[in-house]
N, C-alpha and C positions, 0 to 999 in steps of 0.2 A: 904276313901269319899269327905277328906276335900282337896286331890289332884285334885279329881273333880271338886268338887266347885270351885277351884281355877281357872282351865283350864277354867269351862266356864265363870266364871266372868270374864278371861282374854280375848274370845274370845268374849262375848257381846260386852264388851268395844271398840275391833277391830272394829265391826261390826255397833255397833255406830258411828265411827269415820269416816266409810268407807260411812257410809248412809247420814252422816253430807256432807261430801264432796259432795256426790252426788247431793244431796239437794241446797246445795248454788253454788257452782262451774261449774256443769254442766250447770244449765240454762243460766250464765252469759257468758260460751263459746260460749253457741249458740246464743247466742241475738245477741253478739256483735265478729263476727268470723272472725280473720285475718291470711291468709294461706301466710305462705312464702314459696319461691320457692328457693330453692339452685340453684345454677349455676357452672355449671362446667365450667373451663377453663383451657386453658395450663400453666398457672401462679397461683397455687393453693395459692400465700401468697394473689392473689386479687380475692378469692373468696369472694364471695356478697352474699344477701340475698336480695330478690325484693316481698313487701308486696302487695299482692293482697286485696284489700279491698271488700270480698262479703255480698251482700245486708244480711241484719240483716234478720234471721228466723222467721217466723210469724207463731202464733199460731194456727192459721188454713190453713194447707198444701195446700188443692185445692181448690182456690176461686170461685166462680160461678160466682159471678155480676162484671162488672167493677167497680161499685161504692164502694163496700168493695175492690176489690183491688188496688184504687187509694190510699188508706191509705198506703199500702203497700211500695209504691213505692216515692224513695225522688226526689223532683223538680231537681236535682242536676244529673241526672242519664246518660247523656249524655256525652261522654268524649273526649277526641282528645288526640295525639299523635304527639309532636314534633319529626320529623324527618327531621327537615334541618341540623342538624348536621352530620346525617348519610349522607347524601346526598351531601355532601361538594366538595366529590371528583368524581361526577356522572359523569361530563362531559370530563373528562381522559378515559374515559372507550374505548378500544380499543377489538373487540369482535376476531380481529383474533391473537391480539397477548393474552389477556386475557382469552377467554375458552376453552386452551387445557390443561391450567395450573393450573384453579384452583382447581381442586380435590387436590392439592397436600398445597393449602394455610393450615397456620397452627392457624389462630386467630380463634380459632374456640368454641364457648358454646352452652352449650343446655340444657334445665331445665330437671332437673331428674324426673318431673312430672307435668303432663298436669291435666286443668279443663275444664269441661264440656264450651264450647262454643260454642254458632251457626253462622250458618253463614246464615243467614237468608233473605228473598228477596221475592217478588212476582214474581212469573214463568217470563222468558228471561229476568231475568235481571243482569245476567252477571258469574252467581252462577258457572256456571260449568268450565269457565274458572277461575274463580277465586280460585275454592277448586282444580283443578288442579296443578294449576300452582304452589300454596300455600305446595304442597301437594311435588312436584317436588324438591323445592327448600328447602323444612326442612327436607327431606328424603336425599338428596346430603351432606348436612349439617351432618345429623347422620355419615352417612357410611366415610364422609372425619374424623370425629372425630375418626371414632372407628380404621382408618388407620393411622394416624396421634401418635394417642396416643397406639393402640393395646389392645383397651377393649374389652370384649366379652359383647355387649349389649345383650340385649332382642331384638327382628325384632319389635314387636308391641308397643317399649316403644316410648315415645315422639314421635309417625308417626304425630298423627294431630293435629294441633292447631284449627281447627274447622271444624263441621260436618252439613250439608246442612240441610235445612230445609223451604220448604213453611208454615208449619203451624204458626199458631198467635192466636190460642187458651191459653186461660192463663194459665192452667196444663204446657202448653209446654215450655209456655214462661219461668217458675217457674223453670220446670225440669232443664235447661243450668243454673246453677249455677255462671256460669266462667263470664256470659253477652254473648253479642250477637255483632256481626261485620252486620250491613245491609245494604245489601246494593239495594240501589235506584235509579232506572231509570224514564225516560220521561214517561210518564204514555201513552202515544200517540204510542211510538216506543213500548213498551211493548206489549201494547194489542193486535198491530198488528200483532208482531212477534207471540205472543202466539197463536194468531188466525190461523195461520198458520201452526205452529206447530201443533194445533189441528186437525187440518182438511186435511192438506197435510202432514204435520210431518213423519207418517207411511205409506203414500201410500193410504189413504183411498180416495181423491179424487188429481184429477191431478191439479197442480197449475193454470191453466188459468182456470178452474171454480171456484175454490177459487177465484181469481183476481174479476172475474164477479159478483161474489155474493157481492162484495165490491165495482165494480165501479155502478151497480144498486141500490147500500144500498135496497140490499135485506133483509129479517128479520130475515134470518141467522146473518148476521153481525149485526143487529142493538141489535137485542135481547144479542149476544154475548158483544158487546162493554158496553152496560149499565149495564152488569153483570160482567165484570170483571173490569171495572173502578170502581165501588164499592168494588170489591175484592179487588184494589190496596190500595183502600183510609185504609179500613179496616187493611190489612196486614202492614202496613208502622204506620198507627196510633198505632195500639198495642204496637208494640213495642218499636215505640218512647214514648211511654207513660208507659208501664209496665215492661219494661227490666229492669233487674236489673242494670246493666253497659254499657251500650251501644257506641260503635264507628260505625259514617255512613259514607259510601262512598259512592259518587254518581257515577254510570255508566258511566256518560258523563266524569268526572274526571279519570276516570279507562281507558278509552279510549284514552287520552289524553296524561295521563302520566301514566303508567301502575306500572312503579318499583316506583315511588313517592307512590301512594295508597296502592303497597303490601308491602311496607314496615311497611307500619301505620298500616298493618293489623297482620304483625310478630311479628313485638315491641309490641301491644297491645297482643297477645298472648302469652308473656312472652319470646321469642326467640330471639335471634341475629345471623346472618347470615352475612358472610363476603358480602361484596356490590358487586362484581363482579361475587357472585355465584346467585343472584338473576337476574342480567342486564343478562346474559349467561341464563338461565333461559327463559328470556322473549323474548330474540334476536332469542331462538330457537323456540319457544311458544309462538307468537305475539298473542295482541287482533286482531282479524280479526272481520269485522263491514260489513254489506250488508245491501241494500234496496231491500226491496222485490218489491216494486211498482215503476212505471216509470208515476204513477200521482196522485191527493190527493184525499185519503182515505174521505168519510166523516164520521164525528163523533158527537156527541153530544156535543158541543163546550160550552156550559154554565154549563152544569153538569161534566164536566171535568174541566172545569175553578174551580168551586164550592169544588171539589174535594182538588184539587191541592192547595186553599186557608187554606184549611183546613188543610191540610198536614205542609205547609209553617208555618203556625199561630201557631200551639204547638213546632212545631222546635223552633220560634222563644222565646216564652215562656217558654223552658228549658235552652235558652241561646245558642243555635245552630245554625252556619253557616246556613243561608238559602240555600232555594230550589235552581239550577242555572235557571235564565233566561231562559223559553222553547222556543224553536221558535213557532208562530203558525200556521205551518203549517209543514207536513210530508218532502217535498222535500226540 
């Protein structure tokens, strides 16, 4: 009987210690969580850990109002990535010399785990191009790493840096605990491209009919533009204001220097790839821009300017770079 009491006493002591650890330590771990990403490299003596600070967890996981969510997001949630050191030799790139050999590079690092990062944007802002080229270069990096080091890595491991979304509701924003890459495009270009995608992109109407709606300022066009310009504003404002950790890339910058912008995104996502991997991918799958019209489309200019100013002022209040100076015309 004494032995049983002794065992029960010991069990209760251990139980009390366990409960004490859970009650005292667990809330602190959740409150201020730092996740360390181990990097594999070909020089194991130089393996290192990169800290990614994730937004502190909140007691109310699903927050239904913007005013309550404001309290959960620090004002410095907009971040940037310095890539000048990474691009130092970018002008030495020769696709005829580099691209056939880039699979054999040995200076490779890959993260051993990923975190949920959104590739967020209003539709027709370059999301598909960005997502596909990021995946191409990081997948190639993984395959090269396997070849060099002879590792048997799971095919689903470290495949994706980010995940496409056009959603901007608060539960979705909170779901991406690793933060977000926000692609932000001139609303004039995005709205026009979205109109063609909606009405002619799947063969619903021929392009000449759609052009005629725009040329004559048809109600189909006017109603659409007012609706989607508001959606453009809300998409960008919500991610800028409420995103946990947000890297902003302007589509106009992406079209001018895709290597630089994708480098920012990939490093933001916790990965390093050889520069020529990235350059070869973009040489093979370049950014392609197109014009839908050869005339000036009518827009609610005052409304659009107001929305642009709202987004720009919010960026400035966060200490972020301002929006590009958008031209006042489409052509």
